[in-house]
N, C-alpha and C positions, 0 to 999 in steps of 0.2 A: 623434436626438441633437445636432446643431449648436446646437437650440434651448436644450436643456438645459446645453451647455457655454456660451451668451452667457446665459443667465440666471446660471449661476454666477458670472461674466464682471463683471455690471452689480453683483452682491450684493457681492462682491469689492471694488468699487471703493468702493461706497455704504459699507462696514463701515468700510475705511480712513481715508475722509473724515470719517466719525461718530466714531472714537475719537479720528482726530486733533484735532477739533473742543473733545470733552469734555474731555482732557485740556490744555486749552492755555488755561483758564478762568480759573484760579486763581492768577491775578497778587498777588500781596502784594506791593508794592514797597516799600510803608511798613514798616520795620523797628521794634523795641522795643530796641534795646540797654541791655544794664547798662552804669550810669554810678557817679562815686562818688558817696556821698549828699549831697545839699548838707548846708552848716551851719543856712541855715534857707531856709523858703521858705511858701507859703501855707499856711491850715487845709486839711488835706484831711480830707472827714468820711465813711467808708468806711464802707458801711452792707448789712447781710447779712440778707435777711429767711428765717425758720428754721420750716417747718411739716413735721413728723415726718422728720428729718433725723438721726435716730441715729447712720447707717452715717459719717455725712460730718460733723457740724458741729463736732468736736474738733478735726477734722485742718485743717479750715478756718479755725475760730478760732485755734489754733496759731499758724497761716500768718501772719495779722492781727496778731497780738501780735512777732512775731517782724521786723516790716519796719522798715526800717533809715531811711524818710525820718523828720523829727526834729518834724513837727507834723499830728500824726494824731489825730482823734475817730475811735473805733471803736464804733460800732451795732450790736446784733443785734436784731430785731425777731421775737421768740416769739410765733408765730402760732398759740397755744391747738393745742400739739401734743397729740396723744396716746398719745406712745411715751414713750423716754425723755429725747429733748431737753431740756424744761425744767428737770431734774436736773441734764446735765450743762454746760449752759449756769451753772447758779446753781454749780456745782462751779469752774467757769474764772472765772467772775469772783469770788468769793471769794480766789481764787488771786492774781487781777489786777485792781486798783482799773482798769485803764483800761480795760477792758469795759465797756459800758453796757449791759444789759438793758432793750429798750422793751415792756412788755407789752401783746400785740395786743389789738382789740377783738372785739365778733362782728362778721361779716363783715355790711352791711349789703344789703337790695336792690339789685341792678343792679350791684353791684360783681362784678370778680373779685379772685379772691385777692390773687396775690401786686401789683396793683397799690394793692389798698390798704395791705397790709402794709408796702410802700415810701413811700408818700403817709401813715401814720403815723410811718415811721421818719424823714423828710425834716422832721417838725416839727421832730423833736429837734438837725437836724443844724445846726455851727453853721459848718460850712467855706464857703472861697471857691469851693472844687471839690467836688463829691459822687462818690463812686465804689463803684458798684451792683456786690455780688459775686454769685453765686449759693453757698448752701449747699456745692454739691458742687464748689465748687472750692478750688483750694490755689494760693496766692502763692508765688513766691521773693522771698524776703526784699528784694529788690531792685525787688519791682512797682511799686510807689508811686513810687517815686522815678524808675524808666524811663521808666512812661507819662506820668508830669507834663511831664518836660521833653521827652519826643517830640510829645506834646499841644501843648506851646509853642511849640515848632519848627516843626510844622507847621500852626500857626494852629486849631487846631482848639477849636472848641466842646462837641462832643461824640467822644470818641475810645474806641471800642471794639478790641478784638483775639478775631483768633480765638486761641483757647484751642491747647496741647497737649492729644490725647484720650487718656486713658487708658484701656485696653482690655485687660481680664483674661479675659473668658470666649470661648466658640468665637463664638459667635452675637456679639457687640459686633467682635470681628476680622472675619467676613464681611459684615457687614450695615454698618455705621459707616465703612469707606472709599468706600461706594457713596454713602453717605446726603452725606458730604461734599463729593464731587465733584457732586452732584444741587444741592446748597448754591452751589456755586461758579460751575456755570450757570444755576442761576436769577439769581443776585444777583454777579454780575461784579463783585470790588473796586475793578477802574477805572473802571468806569463806578460805584461808590456813591461814589467819591472825586471823582469829577470835578463840579463845582458847575454843569454847565451840561445834566445829565442829575438827573430824579426818583427815580434808583434810589436807593432806601435802606435798610438792611438796618444792624443792630445786634446785638452777642453779648451777649444779658442776663446771660450768665455772667461779663462784665469793662464796662460803661459806666462810662465817665468823661467828667461835663459840668459845666459852670462854671453854678454856684448863679444867678448872673443869668437865662441863657438858660433853666435848669429852670424859674424864677419867671414867664418870659416868655409861656412856652409855654404855662402852664398845670399843670405838672407833672405828676405822673400822676393828680390827680382829673381832667384831662382828658382819661385813656384809663382810667376807671374801668369801662369793660366789655369793656377788652381783655385774654384771655387772654394772646395773642401780644404783650406790653407791651414789649418791646425793639425790633421790629420797627415799633411805633404811634410810640414814643419819635422814634425816628431820623428817620422820615416826618416827624414835629412838628418837628423840627429843621432839615432841609435843604427842608423845602417853606418854613419862615418865614423863610429867606435867609441861616441862620447855617452855620457850616462844619461838616461831616460828613466823618469820617475813620476807614475800617477798616484795621487794621495788623494784622503778624503779630506774636503773642505768643506765642509758641510756648517762648519763654527764660524769661516772664515768670509763666507762669500754666499750672496744669494742671486738666483735667477730667475727671473719673468720672461721665459722665450718667447711663448705666443699666447696670445688671451685669448682664441677663439677657435672653432675648427678651420674655417678657412685657413688662416695665415698657419696652423699647426699643420692641415694639410699641405701646402707649398712648403713651409721650412722642412719640413720630414720628407717629402717625395725627391726634393731635392738633393737632401743631403745622402739619402739610400741610394738616387740614383750615379750622383755624381762619387760616391764612395765605390760603388762596385761597377762604374761603367767600364774599366780595365781589368778587371777579374770575374769572368766568367761563369769559372764553378763555385764562388762565393756569390754570384748572382743566380745561380740555379739551385747553390742550396738556399741561397735567403726565400725563393718562389717556392720552393719545395717544400721551407717551415710557413710561409707564408700560407698555403694550402693546406698545411696542416692546421694552423691557427685556424683557420676558415672554417675547415668540417669539425673542428673541436667546436665551435662558435654556433655551429648549427645542432650539434648532435648533442654537449653536455644538456640542454635544457629538455631534450627528447630521453635519453636514454633511460632515466629512473621511470618515465611517463609508463616508455614501451614495456617494461618490468612491470608497472602496475597493472596494466590490461592484460599482462598474460596472464599473470595472477587470477585475475578476475574471471578470467576465460580457463581456469583450471590448470593453471599451470605448476600447481602445486610448490613444492620445496625449492626446485630449482628456479620458479619464477621470481620466490624470496629473495633466493640468493643472488639473481640479478640486482634488485631492488637493493640490497645491502651493498651491493659491490658499487654501482653508480652513487650511492647515497654519501659514501665512502671517499669516492673520487671530489666529490662536491665539499665534503669536510676538508679534506688536505689540500683543495686547491681554495679553497675560503681561507684556510688558516697562515698558506703562503703570502696569498694578495692582503691579507688584512697585514699583515710584517711589515710588506711592502709598502702599503699604504700609511702606516703608522710612522715609518721613517720618514716618508718623505711628507708628513705634517696633513693627511689626508684623512677626513674621516674613515673607518673600517668600515662603513657600511659599502662604501664603494666597491669591494670585494665582489658584490652580487651584480656587479654592469662587465665582469672581466669577459662573457660572451660577445658582448657589444664594441668592447675595447680590443677584444681579439680579430673581429668582424672589420672594423674601419683598421687597425694596422696590417691586415691581410692588402686592404684598398691601396692601404698605401704604398707594400710592396709590390704590388701587381703593375699600379700605373708606373713605378719606379723602373720595373722590368721593360716595360711597355715601352718606356722611351728609350730606352737602352738599345733593345731588339731594331726599334725602328728610326733610331738617328737623328732623335727629334733632341731639340733643344730644351733648357729651361730658363725659368722666367727666377730672377731673384733683385730686392729693392728697387723695382721698376728699370732692372736692364736686361736686355733677352739675351742671353748667351747662346752661341755655337756650339754643339758638341764636339766640333771639327777644331776649334780656337782654343776652348778652353773645358776642364775636365774637373 
């Protein structure tokens, strides 16, 4: 009996330490506050790659056209879509001459789709700064003005922001908060912003980079086989001695990454797979973390129940102690998850679905690890990628 109480006590202490550590990594110290739009400024080329984006492209482009920054070039690379994306873009361009549509060419061998799209669009860009924005991202009218001012203030050569994540469906609200917590642990913003470390990450939904720096690191041609091109370009920038800044951009940009569980599963298993394919140590650590998440998902609901059963069968004060330990861990977990949900605009009660979300996240992690270990490719935007030619 003492052994069971001791085991529960050890689990109790470990759980509290892990929960505290997991939820104190997302220090987005650098903000991107709204500013009064400048009267003049360097030309910024705003570039959006679009392939089969009929659900998002209208809202995205309309948000670009409402920017209050006075010196802006707007380019959309139409990447051979097979849905109504071209028709929507043609309609928008006919109504506003500021919008330039660039017709994408066929994907060459050895290239991943998004780097090739951005490479083509960048050739048309005339700006001193390039702002790459994903088609599922929607900008506040002050986004360009605010981000450029913050980039100049911080001395950034590449300025990227964590956007506000729009979550509309049940599964988005269950899984996305856990994914964002995992990202903050794997890539601590403070470490990324520290020029003395090699930690590097960028959010491809919003990347502002000096044109001179972009050209100096070889642009997207240097990254042509990288599906997770945002992380790759951040590494090229930081590892070549330029200043990389990741900031809080929740006031200037929103993103709706996925709308259901299948698209979320495809997208995140792809990201995890390609982000860890060439880092076996990180892959093993991630798989171990996924295992712990799965075990927690299975054990957390059972822990207080086991204590209650023990108490009902004469466990006395030690059984009551186990119940109190389990409930305390639950209270701490719910407190932290409610805070995360509130920051993401998700109803607080979704914290109760944490075990379910942890199980799904573990499944995505294990699937990615399986793909890496057995050399399987990934499918993205209707294109199949061989791991031997792209990463």
